[in-house]
N, C-alpha and C positions, 0 to 999 in steps of 0.2 A: 386517701378517701377510706381507708381500712376502717378507723374509728366509727366514720359515720355509716359504713354499711353493717358494722356489726350492732350498731344502736338501732339500726332499723331492723334487721334481723331479729332481736331481743323482743322490740315492740309486737312485730308480728306472732312470734313466738307465745308471747303473753294474751294476746288477744284469741289465740287458738286454744289457750287453756292450759298450757304446760305448766308446772310449779314455779312457782316464783323464784325461789333461791336455786333451784337447779337449773333454771333457765340462764338467768346471771352468769352462775358459775361455769356452766356448760358451755355458752358462747364466749365468755372470756377465755377461755380453755383452748378453744377452737381456734381463735383468730389469734390468740397469744402465741400458741405454737406455729401458726402460720406465718407469723410477724417474725417471730424472732427463735423459737424453740422454747425448750424446757426451762432453760436458763431463765428466761423472764420471769419465773415465778419462784427463784431461790428465796425471795425476801419476803413471801407471802406468809409464813409462819410468824415473822416478827409483826405484820400487820396484824394478824389475828390477835396476837397476844397482846398488842396495844388496844384494841378492841377490848378484849377480855378486862384489860386492868382499868378501863375507862370507868371512874367513881361516879360521875354523870351517869351513865346508862344504868347504876345501880339501881336509880329511881324506877325506872322502869317496871321490874317484876315487884317492887314494894308498893307502888301506886296498884297495879293491875290486881294485886293481892289483896289491898284495901276495898277497892271497889267489886271484888266476887265475894269477898264476906258481907258487904254491906248488901250485895243484893240478895244474898240467901238469908237475912234478917227480916225479910219481908218489908223492908224500908218503904219500897215504892207502894206497897198495897195500902200502908197506915197513911200515908202522905197524901195519895190518891184520894180516898175516902174521906178524910179530914178536908181537905181542902175542895173539894166536891161539894160537900154539905156548904162550907163557908160562900162560896161563890155560884153555886147550883141555881140560886134564885134568881141572877140576872142572865140575860138572853147571852147565850155564847159561854157561860160560866163554866161549864166541865170543859171547854176549849182553853179557856184563861187558866184553869186549873192545871190542866195536864202540861202548859207552857211551864209555869210556875214549877211545878214538881219537877219538870225536865230539867230546869235550870239549878235545883236543889240537888237532884242526882248527879249532874253534870260535875257540880263543884265537890260532889262527895264521894263520888264512883269514878267519874271519867270513863266507864266503860259502855261504849255506843250501843253495843248489841244488847248487854243484858238490860238497859234502860228502854229500848224500842220493845223488847220481848214483854218486859214486865208491862208497861204502860198498854201494849196491844192488848195483853189477857185481863187487864183489870178495868183499863178504860174504856177501851174499844166497845165492848158489850153495853157499858152503861151508855155510852153515848147513842149509841144506835137504838137501844130500848127506849131512850127519850126523844126519838124521831130527829136526831141530828143527820145532815146530811153526810152520805158515805166519803165524799172527796175531803170535805173539811173534817172529817174526825180523823181519817187515814194520814192526810196533810199534817195535820196538827202534831201526831204521834211521831210521825217520822221525823218532823224537824225540831220538835222538842227533845228528841234523842239523841240527835247529832249535836246538840250543843257541848256535849263534852269534849268536843274537839276545839273549841276556842276558848271556853271558860275552864280558868284553872281549878286544880292544877290537871293538866290535860298531857296526854302521853306525846301527842304530836311536836307539842313545845319543848319537851324535853328530848325527843329527836332531833328537832330543828337547832335546838341549842347546842347540842352536839356537832352536828353536820357544819353548822356555821360559826362555832366557836363562840358563843354569846352566854353569858351567865342566863342559867334558868330563871333564876329570880327576876329579872328585869324584863324577861319575855313574859312571866307571869303577870307582872304589873302592868305591862303595856297591853296585855289583852283583856284587861278587866273590862274597859270602858266600850271596846267594839262588841264585848258579850253583853253588857248591859244596854247597848243600844238595839243590839240585833233581838234581843229578849222583849225590850220595849216596842218595837216595831212590828214583832209577831201579834202583840196583845193589841195594838192598834188596828191592825189588819183586822183580826176576829170581830172587834167591837165596830169596826167599819162597816165590814159584811153584815154583821146581824142588826145593824140599824138599817141597812140598804135593802136586806132579806131576812127578816126575823125568821121566816119558816126554816132557814138551813141549822139554826140551833136554837129552839125553844127554851123558855127558862125552866128549870126543875119545881115542882110543887113543894112548897114547904113542907116540912115534917111536923106534924103539929104537939108529937111527944117531946120534941127537943127545944129549948129557948135559944135565942141568939146567942147569949151568954156563954151556953153550954158548948154551940158550936164553935166559937173563938175559942174557948179554953181547949176543947179536943185538938184543934188545929195547931194551937201552940204547943202542946203538948207532943204531938208527932214533927213538928218543927224543930223544937229547942236542940233535940241530941243530935241531929246531922249537922245542923248550924253552927252547934258547939265544936265538933270536929273540923268543921270548914275554918271556924275562926284560929282553931289552934295549929291547924296545919299552914293555912296560908299566913297567918297574922306570925307564926315564927319565922316564914321566909322573908315576909315584908318587912320585919323589924328587924333583921338580920341576926336574930337567935339562933336560928339553925340553917344550914345549908338545904337545898332541896332532897339532898339525897337523905340526909338527917331527919328532916320534916316526913318523907314518905313512910322512914320506919316508924315515925310517931302518928302517923295515919293508919298503918297497919296494925298498932297495937291498939289505936282507939277505934278500929273498926270491930276488933275482939271485944271490947269494953262494951261497944253498943248491941253486940250481939249477945252480950250477957243479960244487959237492960232490957233487952226486947224478948229475953228468955229462948233464944233460938241457939243457943252456943251448945255445941258439943264436939267431941276429938274427931268423931267422922266428919262434921262439916266443916272443920279446920284442914281434916286431911284432903278433902273434896276439892275445897278453895286451893289449897296448895298444888295438887296436881292440874287443876285449871290453869293457875299460873303458871306454872312449868311448862304447860302446853303451849300457852299465847307467847311466853318470852321464849321459848325455843324458836317458834316461828319468826319474831322479830329479828332475833339474832343470827338465824339461818340466812334469811333476807341480807342482814347486812354483812355478812361475810361473802355470799355472794356478790353483793353489790361492790365490796371491797375489792375483789379481783376484777370485775369489770370496768372499774373506774381506772384501776391499775393500767391494764391494757389499752383503755381508751385513752390516757394521757400519753402513755407509752409510743402508740400511734398517732399522735400529731392531732387527735381529733379535738381535743379541747383548744387547741391554737387555731385551728381552722373555723370551729366554731365561734370563738371570740372575735376573731377579724371580721367574720360575716356579720356578727350582731352589733361590732363596733362601727359598720358601715350603715346601721338602720338612720332613717331619717327621723329627726326628733330628739337623735342623741338618747338621755336619759328617760325621756317620757316615751320614745319608741320602743326602747328596751322593755319599760314596766310593764307598758300594754301588751308587746309580744308574749313577754313570759308569762303574764297572767291568763292571756288566750290560750297559751300551750298547756299550761296547768290545767284549765276549766276544761279542756278538749281532752285531753288525757286522762283527767278524772273520770270520764265517761266509761272509760276501758279499763283501767288499770287501780290498783290500791294506792291509800296516801302513803304506806309504808314505802313501797317501790317508787313512787315519785320522789321521796324524800331521799332516798338513798342514792338515786341515781339522776334524776333532773336537777333537783338543786344543788348538789356539789359541781354541777356544771356551769348554771347559772351563777353561782354565789362570786367566784372570781371576777367574771365580768362586772357583776354590782359593783364590787368595791372597787375595782379600775376606774369606774364611771363616778366614785363619790357618793354613792348613793348611800344612805343610813342603813345598815345591815338590820338595826332592830325593827325599823320600819317595814323594810322589806320582808322579815321573817313572819310580821305579823299579817302583812297581806296573802302571802303563802298559807298560813295555817286558816285564814277564813276562806281563802280558795279551796283548800283542800275538804274543808268540812262540806263544802258544796258537792265533793265527789261521791258521799255519801248519800247523797238524793238523787242524783242525775241517771236517769236510765240509758241505756239496759243494766247496767250492772252495780248501781247503787245499793250498798250492802244494806242499808235501814229499809229498803222496798224489799228486799228477799226475808229480812228478819221479821217485818209485819207480817207478810203473805203466810209466812211460815205457821202464824197464829192465830191469823184472822178467821173470823166465821167464815162458812162458804159461800154465803150472799154477798161477800165484798171481792169483787173482781180486781184483777191486776189493773185495769186499767181505770177504775176507781182511783186505785194507790198512785198511779201516773199522773192522772188527772189534778189528785189533790196536792201533790207536791210542787206542781208550778208555780204558783204565788209564792211559796215561801223560798223557792230558788231564786225568783224574780228579787225577792227582799233581801238575800244574803248577797246576791250581786249589787245591788243598790247601794248595801252596807259597804263593801269591798270598793265602789268606785266611789264613796265617800271619804274612805280612809285614805284613797290614791290621790283626790283632788284637794282633801283638806285634813291633812295629818295633824295640823297643829289643833283640831277641835278634839283629838284623842290622846294629848298631850305627847305628839311626837313631830319630827322633823322630815323632810324626804332625802336631806343631804345631811353632811356631817357639818 
């Protein structure tokens, strides 16, 4: 039972606010020494070296760099302005524009915090000025900002590919349709709500100084450069021309080229983007090293065998396991970050899923969709904090919490569709 006790201690410490990497590493050290002594950690340097030499994980800092550079090119501002003019004449048009821009930012940057903050600064004041309901406005921004978790190239899909031993390119392909369905349902919800309650999202008055052709042209001018980058990065992966690691390097170069096109390039910008990249990457890899120590001690003390034996006894076999796994990940997402869940919970569940004959590609997409919800669920949903930090004073935290509830429900609905009808998304539940 030592492994199960250490797992519980780690969760309690995380909920109390202790640093993630040090929590995992410290708990592993304490229980490892208690169970076996320091000799248990003799192979730890080799485990760390294998992490550092993993070429798949090289894509993480490169995609982060691509996203940070694009965030500094004022890409979001230009997209939101152009798309807002294009769809603003429709009831809910600004909200639909925000969803579409969020999807484009997700596919070109994949950085959730940057997307939410950018749209919170640019889109939220405009929506509030045009008498949009605060809950709809904030919910739309938070939901669209988190699309980077499921729409490739997604950092979480790269991490899951490494943890589950799956080709990242296959994960990117498998995530396309779930992402498209999610975006489509967001837009349908907004259209339905504005039809039911037009006062929640009134149409913008048309600009008499601009023709429809000018609005379409300016929208295309803003969309084509980032869209070209998306096609190059994802197209090179899907066609087999480049590996995800190689395409991430291509994306980094493409982001710098776009910065030059948008006249935002400077060596200071590149330096600041590089520093931000190092900061985020160091956080991810510190958690990974702490999680590696934790999983090693957890396995040595027999925690994985005990958990596997218990899960194998669940009623419903495969379906019982899938339902319980999704509920556990969803609940943990209320309190801890997707990185910790990926490095601690997923490695525990993966061998059991494989032993049950579950298709690991399908299982990975379920986890990714589930982890996306963790950015929205209170009390610790990161998107909620990002938006609150840049929202005007009249927008209360309760407005944001109430606004994201319908979008959480949509995400859970899409997750249920993938569970029940995997063939609709080009996948199968078993091998």
